[in-house]
C-alpha positions as a Markdown table, in Angstrom:
| # | Residue | x | y | z |
|---|---|---|---|---|
| 1 | Met | 0.4 | -5.9 | -7.9 |
| 2 | Thr | 0.8 | -4.0 | -11.1 |
| 3 | Leu | -0.4 | -0.8 | -9.4 |
| 4 | Val | 2.5 | -1.2 | -6.9 |
| 5 | Ile | 5.0 | -1.6 | -9.8 |
| 6 | Leu | 3.5 | 1.4 | -11.6 |
| 7 | Gly | 3.7 | 3.4 | -8.4 |
| 8 | Leu | 7.3 | 2.6 | -7.9 |
| 9 | Lys | 8.1 | 3.5 | -11.5 |
| 10 | Arg | 6.3 | 6.8 | -11.1 |
| 11 | Leu | 8.1 | 7.4 | -7.8 |
| 12 | Leu | 11.5 | 6.8 | -9.4 |
| 13 | Ser | 10.7 | 9.0 | -12.4 |
| 14 | Ser | 9.0 | 11.7 | -10.4 |
| 15 | Arg | 10.7 | 15.0 | -9.4 |
| 16 | Ala | 8.4 | 15.5 | -6.5 |
| 17 | Phe | 10.1 | 12.6 | -4.7 |
| 18 | Leu | 9.1 | 13.6 | -1.1 |
| 19 | Arg | 5.5 | 14.1 | -2.0 |
| 20 | Asp | 5.2 | 10.7 | -3.6 |
| 21 | Phe | 7.1 | 9.1 | -0.7 |
| 22 | Asn | 4.6 | 10.6 | 1.7 |
| 23 | Gly | 1.8 | 9.2 | -0.4 |
| 24 | Ile | 3.2 | 5.8 | -0.5 |
| 25 | Arg | 3.9 | 5.8 | 3.2 |
| 26 | Ala | 0.3 | 6.9 | 3.9 |
| 27 | Tyr | -0.9 | 4.0 | 1.6 |
| 28 | Gly | 1.4 | 1.6 | 3.4 |
| 29 | Leu | 0.0 | 2.8 | 6.8 |
| 30 | Leu | -3.5 | 2.3 | 5.5 |
| 31 | Leu | -2.8 | -1.2 | 4.4 |
| 32 | Phe | -1.1 | -1.9 | 7.7 |
| 33 | Ala | -4.2 | -0.6 | 9.5 |
| 34 | Leu | -6.5 | -2.7 | 7.4 |
| 35 | Arg | -4.4 | -5.9 | 7.7 |
| 36 | Pro | -6.0 | -7.2 | 11.0 |
| 37 | Leu | -9.4 | -6.9 | 9.3 |
| 38 | Thr | -8.3 | -8.9 | 6.3 |
| 39 | Val | -6.6 | -11.5 | 8.6 |
| 40 | Arg | -9.8 | -11.8 | 10.7 |
| 41 | His | -11.9 | -12.1 | 7.5 |
| 42 | Ile | -9.6 | -14.9 | 6.2 |
| 43 | Leu | -9.9 | -16.7 | 9.6 |
| 44 | His | -13.7 | -16.4 | 9.6 |
| 45 | Ser | -13.9 | -17.7 | 6.0 |
| 46 | Trp | -11.8 | -20.7 | 7.0 |
| 47 | Leu | -13.9 | -21.4 | 10.1 |
């Protein structure tokens, strides 16, 4: 969670805004792609 906050602070203070935005978007897409795996893992750990 702190990494996200630090990333947002860096994004706001960075002059290369578009580059950082593309990096954050790619990171978000990666998390979005991995989300079904984590949901499946949680369901398997419960069952």
